Structures are given as C-alpha cells and as structure tokens.
Biopython code that builds the backbone (N, CA, C, O; Angstrom):
import numpy as np
from Bio.PDB.StructureBuilder import StructureBuilder

atoms = [
    (1, "UNK", "N", (-56.685, -16.172, 66.212)),
    (1, "UNK", "CA", (-57.648, -15.223, 65.707)),
    (1, "UNK", "C", (-57.137, -13.803, 65.911)),
    (1, "UNK", "O", (-56.511, -13.502, 66.927)),
    (2, "UNK", "N", (-57.402, -12.948, 64.957)),
    (2, "UNK", "CA", (-57.043, -11.556, 65.097)),
    (2, "UNK", "C", (-55.879, -11.147, 64.223)),
    (2, "UNK", "O", (-55.899, -10.089, 63.594)),
    (3, "UNK", "N", (-54.848, -12.009, 64.186)),
    (3, "UNK", "CA", (-53.653, -11.678, 63.419)),
    (3, "UNK", "C", (-53.301, -12.827, 62.485)),
    (3, "UNK", "O", (-53.785, -13.948, 62.633)),
    (4, "UNK", "N", (-52.446, -12.516, 61.521)),
    (4, "UNK", "CA", (-51.951, -13.544, 60.601)),
    (4, "UNK", "C", (-50.485, -13.253, 60.320)),
    (4, "UNK", "O", (-50.022, -12.123, 60.472)),
    (5, "UNK", "N", (-49.769, -14.280, 59.913)),
    (5, "UNK", "CA", (-48.375, -14.100, 59.536)),
    (5, "UNK", "C", (-48.317, -13.751, 58.060)),
    (5, "UNK", "O", (-48.837, -14.485, 57.218)),
    (6, "UNK", "N", (-47.687, -12.635, 57.750)),
    (6, "UNK", "CA", (-47.524, -12.178, 56.372)),
    (6, "UNK", "C", (-46.037, -12.115, 56.061)),
    (6, "UNK", "O", (-45.200, -12.283, 56.948)),
    (7, "UNK", "N", (-45.716, -11.873, 54.801)),
    (7, "UNK", "CA", (-44.303, -11.812, 54.409)),
    (7, "UNK", "C", (-43.565, -10.702, 55.153)),
    (7, "UNK", "O", (-42.368, -10.821, 55.416)),
    (8, "UNK", "N", (-44.267, -9.632, 55.492)),
    (8, "UNK", "CA", (-43.641, -8.523, 56.206)),
    (8, "UNK", "C", (-43.720, -8.639, 57.714)),
    (8, "UNK", "O", (-43.303, -7.724, 58.424)),
    (9, "UNK", "N", (-44.249, -9.749, 58.220)),
    (9, "UNK", "CA", (-44.384, -9.937, 59.662)),
    (9, "UNK", "C", (-45.839, -10.138, 60.057)),
    (9, "UNK", "O", (-46.668, -10.538, 59.240)),
    (10, "UNK", "N", (-46.131, -9.862, 61.291)),
    (10, "UNK", "CA", (-47.475, -10.044, 61.820)),
    (10, "UNK", "C", (-48.403, -8.970, 61.260)),
    (10, "UNK", "O", (-48.033, -7.797, 61.203)),
    (11, "UNK", "N", (-49.605, -9.366, 60.845)),
    (11, "UNK", "CA", (-50.573, -8.430, 60.271)),
    (11, "UNK", "C", (-51.962, -8.742, 60.811)),
    (11, "UNK", "O", (-52.193, -9.807, 61.382)),
    (12, "UNK", "N", (-52.871, -7.812, 60.627)),
    (12, "UNK", "CA", (-54.256, -8.004, 61.047)),
    (12, "UNK", "C", (-54.930, -8.967, 60.073)),
    (12, "UNK", "O", (-54.808, -8.811, 58.858)),
    (13, "UNK", "N", (-55.629, -9.947, 60.597)),
    (13, "UNK", "CA", (-56.333, -10.918, 59.755)),
    (13, "UNK", "C", (-57.524, -10.258, 59.069)),
    (13, "UNK", "O", (-58.166, -9.364, 59.622)),
    (14, "UNK", "N", (-57.801, -10.716, 57.863)),
    (14, "UNK", "CA", (-58.928, -10.168, 57.093)),
    (14, "UNK", "C", (-60.242, -10.321, 57.865)),
    (14, "UNK", "O", (-61.057, -9.399, 57.876)),
    (15, "UNK", "N", (-60.456, -11.458, 58.500)),
    (15, "UNK", "CA", (-61.701, -11.683, 59.241)),
    (15, "UNK", "C", (-61.830, -10.687, 60.398)),
    (15, "UNK", "O", (-62.943, -10.305, 60.762)),
    (16, "UNK", "N", (-60.727, -10.275, 60.966)),
    (16, "UNK", "CA", (-60.750, -9.284, 62.040)),
    (16, "UNK", "C", (-61.265, -7.955, 61.519)),
    (16, "UNK", "O", (-62.091, -7.305, 62.160)),
    (17, "UNK", "N", (-60.776, -7.555, 60.355)),
    (17, "UNK", "CA", (-61.229, -6.306, 59.734)),
    (17, "UNK", "C", (-62.702, -6.423, 59.348)),
    (17, "UNK", "O", (-63.475, -5.488, 59.555)),
    (18, "UNK", "N", (-63.088, -7.564, 58.789)),
    (18, "UNK", "CA", (-64.483, -7.763, 58.402)),
    (18, "UNK", "C", (-65.409, -7.662, 59.608)),
    (18, "UNK", "O", (-66.476, -7.056, 59.521)),
    (19, "UNK", "N", (-65.011, -8.246, 60.722)),
    (19, "UNK", "CA", (-65.842, -8.181, 61.939)),
    (19, "UNK", "C", (-65.924, -6.752, 62.475)),
    (19, "UNK", "O", (-66.968, -6.323, 62.966)),
    (20, "UNK", "N", (-64.823, -6.029, 62.376)),
    (20, "UNK", "CA", (-64.823, -4.620, 62.773)),
    (20, "UNK", "C", (-65.841, -3.847, 61.933)),
    (20, "UNK", "O", (-66.650, -3.088, 62.467)),
    (21, "UNK", "N", (-65.795, -4.046, 60.623)),
    (21, "UNK", "CA", (-66.705, -3.340, 59.722)),
    (21, "UNK", "C", (-68.161, -3.731, 59.970)),
    (21, "UNK", "O", (-69.054, -2.887, 59.893)),
    (22, "UNK", "N", (-68.401, -5.004, 60.266)),
    (22, "UNK", "CA", (-69.759, -5.452, 60.587)),
    (22, "UNK", "C", (-70.265, -4.769, 61.850)),
    (22, "UNK", "O", (-71.416, -4.337, 61.915)),
    (23, "UNK", "N", (-69.398, -4.674, 62.850)),
    (23, "UNK", "CA", (-69.788, -4.039, 64.108)),
    (23, "UNK", "C", (-70.089, -2.558, 63.899)),
    (23, "UNK", "O", (-71.065, -2.038, 64.441)),
    (24, "UNK", "N", (-69.255, -1.880, 63.117)),
    (24, "UNK", "CA", (-69.500, -0.467, 62.828)),
    (24, "UNK", "C", (-70.830, -0.311, 62.089)),
    (24, "UNK", "O", (-71.597, 0.609, 62.372)),
    (25, "UNK", "N", (-71.097, -1.197, 61.157)),
    (25, "UNK", "CA", (-72.373, -1.152, 60.427)),
    (25, "UNK", "C", (-73.555, -1.338, 61.373)),
    (25, "UNK", "O", (-74.564, -0.643, 61.259)),
    (26, "UNK", "N", (-73.426, -2.279, 62.309)),
    (26, "UNK", "CA", (-74.506, -2.500, 63.280)),
    (26, "UNK", "C", (-74.721, -1.267, 64.152)),
    (26, "UNK", "O", (-75.859, -0.876, 64.411)),
    (27, "UNK", "N", (-73.629, -0.657, 64.602)),
    (27, "UNK", "CA", (-73.756, 0.556, 65.405)),
    (27, "UNK", "C", (-74.477, 1.645, 64.619)),
    (27, "UNK", "O", (-75.352, 2.331, 65.147)),
    (28, "UNK", "N", (-74.098, 1.794, 63.345)),
    (28, "UNK", "CA", (-74.733, 2.791, 62.490)),
    (28, "UNK", "C", (-76.228, 2.493, 62.330)),
    (28, "UNK", "O", (-77.059, 3.394, 62.436)),
    (29, "UNK", "N", (-76.561, 1.234, 62.078)),
    (29, "UNK", "CA", (-77.961, 0.839, 61.905)),
    (29, "UNK", "C", (-78.773, 1.068, 63.175)),
    (29, "UNK", "O", (-79.981, 1.296, 63.111)),
    (30, "UNK", "N", (-78.112, 1.006, 64.323)),
    (30, "UNK", "CA", (-78.783, 1.232, 65.602)),
    (30, "UNK", "C", (-78.810, 2.718, 65.963)),
    (30, "UNK", "O", (-79.148, 3.092, 67.086)),
    (31, "UNK", "N", (-78.445, 3.563, 64.981)),
    (31, "UNK", "CA", (-78.431, 5.024, 65.155)),
    (31, "UNK", "C", (-77.470, 5.483, 66.243)),
    (31, "UNK", "O", (-77.748, 6.441, 66.963)),
    (32, "UNK", "N", (-76.347, 4.800, 66.356)),
    (32, "UNK", "CA", (-75.320, 5.231, 67.307)),
    (32, "UNK", "C", (-74.786, 6.589, 66.863)),
    (32, "UNK", "O", (-74.734, 6.888, 65.670)),
    (33, "UNK", "N", (-74.398, 7.391, 67.819)),
    (33, "UNK", "CA", (-73.834, 8.697, 67.482)),
    (33, "UNK", "C", (-72.457, 8.518, 66.852)),
    (33, "UNK", "O", (-71.809, 7.483, 67.007)),
    (34, "UNK", "N", (-72.030, 9.554, 66.140)),
    (34, "UNK", "CA", (-70.706, 9.514, 65.518)),
    (34, "UNK", "C", (-69.630, 9.346, 66.583)),
    (34, "UNK", "O", (-68.639, 8.652, 66.357)),
    (35, "UNK", "N", (-69.815, 9.973, 67.739)),
    (35, "UNK", "CA", (-68.810, 9.853, 68.798)),
    (35, "UNK", "C", (-68.752, 8.425, 69.346)),
    (35, "UNK", "O", (-67.677, 7.954, 69.717)),
    (36, "UNK", "N", (-69.888, 7.732, 69.400)),
    (36, "UNK", "CA", (-69.908, 6.333, 69.860)),
    (36, "UNK", "C", (-69.155, 5.442, 68.880)),
    (36, "UNK", "O", (-68.371, 4.588, 69.293)),
    (37, "UNK", "N", (-69.389, 5.638, 67.587)),
    (37, "UNK", "CA", (-68.700, 4.853, 66.564)),
    (37, "UNK", "C", (-67.212, 5.168, 66.579)),
    (37, "UNK", "O", (-66.378, 4.273, 66.452)),
    (38, "UNK", "N", (-66.887, 6.442, 66.736)),
    (38, "UNK", "CA", (-65.477, 6.846, 66.799)),
    (38, "UNK", "C", (-64.782, 6.220, 68.002)),
    (38, "UNK", "O", (-63.642, 5.771, 67.894)),
    (39, "UNK", "N", (-65.454, 6.188, 69.136)),
    (39, "UNK", "CA", (-64.877, 5.588, 70.344)),
    (39, "UNK", "C", (-64.626, 4.095, 70.139)),
    (39, "UNK", "O", (-63.584, 3.580, 70.543)),
    (40, "UNK", "N", (-65.567, 3.408, 69.519)),
    (40, "UNK", "CA", (-65.378, 1.987, 69.228)),
    (40, "UNK", "C", (-64.170, 1.793, 68.320)),
    (40, "UNK", "O", (-63.331, 0.929, 68.574)),
    (41, "UNK", "N", (-64.083, 2.598, 67.259)),
    (41, "UNK", "CA", (-62.958, 2.491, 66.320)),
    (41, "UNK", "C", (-61.634, 2.791, 67.021)),
    (41, "UNK", "O", (-60.628, 2.132, 66.756)),
    (42, "UNK", "N", (-61.631, 3.765, 67.899)),
    (42, "UNK", "CA", (-60.409, 4.117, 68.634)),
    (42, "UNK", "C", (-59.958, 2.951, 69.516)),
    (42, "UNK", "O", (-58.776, 2.605, 69.530)),
    (43, "UNK", "N", (-60.887, 2.347, 70.246)),
    (43, "UNK", "CA", (-60.533, 1.212, 71.110)),
    (43, "UNK", "C", (-60.072, 0.013, 70.285)),
    (43, "UNK", "O", (-59.138, -0.690, 70.671)),
    (44, "UNK", "N", (-60.731, -0.215, 69.149)),
    (44, "UNK", "CA", (-60.345, -1.322, 68.274)),
    (44, "UNK", "C", (-58.920, -1.116, 67.763)),
    (44, "UNK", "O", (-58.128, -2.058, 67.735)),
    (45, "UNK", "N", (-58.596, 0.100, 67.364)),
    (45, "UNK", "CA", (-57.237, 0.377, 66.872)),
    (45, "UNK", "C", (-56.198, 0.194, 67.970)),
    (45, "UNK", "O", (-55.100, -0.294, 67.703)),
    (46, "UNK", "N", (-56.525, 0.575, 69.189)),
    (46, "UNK", "CA", (-55.599, 0.357, 70.309)),
    (46, "UNK", "C", (-55.340, -1.137, 70.460)),
    (46, "UNK", "O", (-54.195, -1.556, 70.636)),
    (47, "UNK", "N", (-56.404, -1.945, 70.393)),
    (47, "UNK", "CA", (-56.244, -3.394, 70.508)),
    (47, "UNK", "C", (-55.400, -3.934, 69.364)),
    (47, "UNK", "O", (-54.484, -4.725, 69.589)),
    (48, "UNK", "N", (-55.699, -3.515, 68.135)),
    (48, "UNK", "CA", (-54.954, -3.998, 66.968)),
    (48, "UNK", "C", (-53.482, -3.631, 67.089)),
    (48, "UNK", "O", (-52.608, -4.467, 66.861)),
    (49, "UNK", "N", (-53.211, -2.389, 67.447)),
    (49, "UNK", "CA", (-51.820, -1.920, 67.525)),
    (49, "UNK", "C", (-51.054, -2.551, 68.675)),
    (49, "UNK", "O", (-49.825, -2.494, 68.702)),
    (50, "UNK", "N", (-51.758, -3.151, 69.623)),
    (50, "UNK", "CA", (-51.045, -3.819, 70.714)),
    (50, "UNK", "C", (-50.351, -5.082, 70.221)),
    (50, "UNK", "O", (-49.423, -5.574, 70.863)),
    (51, "UNK", "N", (-50.802, -5.614, 69.072)),
    (51, "UNK", "CA", (-50.218, -6.843, 68.543)),
    (51, "UNK", "C", (-49.330, -6.653, 67.339)),
    (51, "UNK", "O", (-48.498, -7.509, 67.037)),
    (52, "UNK", "N", (-49.495, -5.540, 66.644)),
    (52, "UNK", "CA", (-48.669, -5.277, 65.464)),
    (52, "UNK", "C", (-48.099, -3.874, 65.564)),
    (52, "UNK", "O", (-48.736, -2.966, 66.098)),
    (53, "UNK", "N", (-46.897, -3.710, 65.046)),
    (53, "UNK", "CA", (-46.227, -2.417, 65.129)),
    (53, "UNK", "C", (-46.868, -1.376, 64.215)),
    (53, "UNK", "O", (-47.043, -0.219, 64.597)),
    (54, "UNK", "N", (-47.213, -1.804, 63.007)),
    (54, "UNK", "CA", (-47.718, -0.860, 62.015)),
    (54, "UNK", "C", (-49.010, -1.418, 61.432)),
    (54, "UNK", "O", (-49.066, -2.576, 61.018)),
    (55, "UNK", "N", (-50.020, -0.604, 61.403)),
    (55, "UNK", "CA", (-51.301, -1.035, 60.865)),
    (55, "UNK", "C", (-51.599, -0.217, 59.617)),
    (55, "UNK", "O", (-51.649, 1.012, 59.664)),
    (56, "UNK", "N", (-51.797, -0.911, 58.504)),
    (56, "UNK", "CA", (-52.194, -0.241, 57.270)),
    (56, "UNK", "C", (-53.702, -0.016, 57.328)),
    (56, "UNK", "O", (-54.477, -0.973, 57.360)),
    (57, "UNK", "N", (-54.106, 1.223, 57.342)),
    (57, "UNK", "CA", (-55.515, 1.535, 57.510)),
    (57, "UNK", "C", (-56.255, 1.702, 56.191)),
    (57, "UNK", "O", (-57.477, 1.853, 56.189)),
    (58, "UNK", "N", (-55.548, 1.677, 55.080)),
    (58, "UNK", "CA", (-56.196, 1.911, 53.788)),
    (58, "UNK", "C", (-57.351, 0.957, 53.554)),
    (58, "UNK", "O", (-58.450, 1.395, 53.211)),
    (59, "UNK", "N", (-57.130, -0.336, 53.731)),
    (59, "UNK", "CA", (-58.186, -1.325, 53.501)),
    (59, "UNK", "C", (-59.329, -1.140, 54.492)),
    (59, "UNK", "O", (-60.497, -1.284, 54.130)),
    (60, "UNK", "N", (-59.001, -0.825, 55.723)),
    (60, "UNK", "CA", (-60.029, -0.630, 56.743)),
    (60, "UNK", "C", (-60.904, 0.566, 56.390)),
    (60, "UNK", "O", (-62.131, 0.492, 56.462)),
    (61, "UNK", "N", (-60.265, 1.670, 56.008)),
    (61, "UNK", "CA", (-61.019, 2.877, 55.664)),
    (61, "UNK", "C", (-61.879, 2.638, 54.424)),
    (61, "UNK", "O", (-63.031, 3.068, 54.380)),
    (62, "UNK", "N", (-61.335, 1.963, 53.428)),
    (62, "UNK", "CA", (-62.130, 1.659, 52.225)),
    (62, "UNK", "C", (-63.357, 0.831, 52.584)),
    (62, "UNK", "O", (-64.459, 1.117, 52.115)),
    (63, "UNK", "N", (-63.175, -0.183, 53.403)),
    (63, "UNK", "CA", (-64.301, -1.025, 53.802)),
    (63, "UNK", "C", (-65.326, -0.253, 54.608)),
    (63, "UNK", "O", (-66.530, -0.408, 54.402)),
    (64, "UNK", "N", (-64.857, 0.577, 55.524)),
    (64, "UNK", "CA", (-65.758, 1.378, 56.343)),
    (64, "UNK", "C", (-66.545, 2.339, 55.469)),
    (64, "UNK", "O", (-67.758, 2.475, 55.628)),
    (65, "UNK", "N", (-65.862, 3.005, 54.549)),
    (65, "UNK", "CA", (-66.529, 3.945, 53.649)),
    (65, "UNK", "C", (-67.575, 3.229, 52.811)),
    (65, "UNK", "O", (-68.691, 3.724, 52.649)),
    (66, "UNK", "N", (-67.223, 2.080, 52.284)),
    (66, "UNK", "CA", (-68.151, 1.310, 51.454)),
    (66, "UNK", "C", (-69.391, 0.923, 52.273)),
    (66, "UNK", "O", (-70.513, 1.029, 51.776)),
    (67, "UNK", "N", (-69.202, 0.484, 53.503)),
    (67, "UNK", "CA", (-70.335, 0.098, 54.353)),
    (67, "UNK", "C", (-71.234, 1.282, 54.667)),
    (67, "UNK", "O", (-72.459, 1.164, 54.615)),
    (68, "UNK", "N", (-70.636, 2.421, 54.993)),
    (68, "UNK", "CA", (-71.426, 3.608, 55.325)),
    (68, "UNK", "C", (-72.207, 4.077, 54.107)),
    (68, "UNK", "O", (-73.393, 4.390, 54.214)),
    (69, "UNK", "N", (-71.551, 4.127, 52.946)),
    (69, "UNK", "CA", (-72.233, 4.556, 51.722)),
    (69, "UNK", "C", (-73.388, 3.617, 51.406)),
    (69, "UNK", "O", (-74.475, 4.074, 51.052)),
    (70, "UNK", "N", (-73.173, 2.321, 51.528)),
    (70, "UNK", "CA", (-74.249, 1.358, 51.270)),
    (70, "UNK", "C", (-75.412, 1.553, 52.235)),
    (70, "UNK", "O", (-76.573, 1.486, 51.830)),
    (71, "UNK", "N", (-75.109, 1.794, 53.504)),
    (71, "UNK", "CA", (-76.172, 1.992, 54.494)),
    (71, "UNK", "C", (-76.954, 3.267, 54.225)),
    (71, "UNK", "O", (-78.182, 3.281, 54.305)),
    (72, "UNK", "N", (-76.240, 4.332, 53.907)),
    (72, "UNK", "CA", (-76.903, 5.611, 53.657)),
    (72, "UNK", "C", (-77.776, 5.513, 52.416)),
    (72, "UNK", "O", (-78.926, 5.952, 52.426)),
    (73, "UNK", "N", (-77.235, 4.940, 51.348)),
    (73, "UNK", "CA", (-78.015, 4.875, 50.108)),
    (73, "UNK", "C", (-79.209, 3.932, 50.239)),
    (73, "UNK", "O", (-80.224, 4.139, 49.574)),
    (74, "UNK", "N", (-79.111, 2.910, 51.075)),
    (74, "UNK", "CA", (-80.256, 2.010, 51.247)),
    (74, "UNK", "C", (-81.361, 2.662, 52.073)),
    (74, "UNK", "O", (-82.522, 2.267, 51.969)),
    (75, "UNK", "N", (-81.013, 3.659, 52.894)),
    (75, "UNK", "CA", (-82.005, 4.347, 53.717)),
    (75, "UNK", "C", (-82.536, 5.610, 53.045)),
    (75, "UNK", "O", (-83.539, 6.172, 53.485)),
    (76, "UNK", "N", (-81.873, 6.056, 51.989)),
    (76, "UNK", "CA", (-82.264, 7.300, 51.332)),
    (76, "UNK", "C", (-83.557, 7.109, 50.549)),
    (76, "UNK", "O", (-83.858, 6.026, 50.047)),
    (77, "UNK", "N", (-84.301, 8.191, 50.464)),
    (77, "UNK", "CA", (-85.524, 8.159, 49.660)),
    (77, "UNK", "C", (-85.152, 8.105, 48.188)),
    (77, "UNK", "O", (-84.169, 8.723, 47.779)),
    (78, "UNK", "N", (-85.910, 7.387, 47.394)),
    (78, "UNK", "CA", (-85.590, 7.301, 45.968)),
    (78, "UNK", "C", (-85.719, 8.657, 45.297)),
    (78, "UNK", "O", (-86.591, 9.456, 45.638)),
    (79, "UNK", "N", (-84.840, 8.902, 44.340)),
    (79, "UNK", "CA", (-84.895, 10.143, 43.577)),
    (79, "UNK", "C", (-86.021, 10.051, 42.561)),
    (79, "UNK", "O", (-86.207, 9.020, 41.916)),
    (80, "UNK", "N", (-86.760, 11.121, 42.427)),
    (80, "UNK", "CA", (-87.894, 11.112, 41.493)),
    (80, "UNK", "C", (-87.569, 11.970, 40.297)),
    (80, "UNK", "O", (-88.390, 12.099, 39.388)),
]
sb = StructureBuilder()
sb.init_structure("model")
sb.init_model(0)
sb.init_chain("A")
sb.init_seg("    ")
for serial, (resi, resn, name, xyz) in enumerate(atoms, 1):
    if name == "N":
        sb.init_residue(resn, " ", resi, " ")
    sb.init_atom(name, np.array(xyz, "f"), 0.0, 1.0, " ", f" {name:<3s}", serial, name[0])
structure = sb.get_structure()
C-alpha cells in the first residue's frame, strides 16, 4: 500500500492520492484552518518522498483543487 511500480520506477499509488484528497476534504468540512491543512499536506509529502525520489504533484494539486472547488460551491448560497 502507498506505492506502485511504474515504468519509470516506484511511484505513489492512485489510492494513496485519493485517500490524501479525502482527508483534506474532511479537514476542510470540519472547518480546519488553512495552516492545519497545510501542515497535514506537508507531513504527507514528507512521508511520500521518503519512499520515492521524485513526486509529480500535478495530479495531486488538480485533485485537491477540484475537491476544494466542489466543497466551496456546495456551501455557497445560490445566485439569484
């Protein structure tokens, strides 16, 4: 769990990224401060980088952005 073998070597497993995004979403829903979410993300990246030399963050950032946008828009008041 956590990593997968890819053509370029060891990589972060998709389920690992999905669980990270779910956890960030839960923190956001629980009204965690930005610094709390940032600290969680920082610790998660340290853990991920301990197993792989290079981490491509593009997919992670896209997923995080998508989750935050979905959460914000679901909580926003409807436009009249």
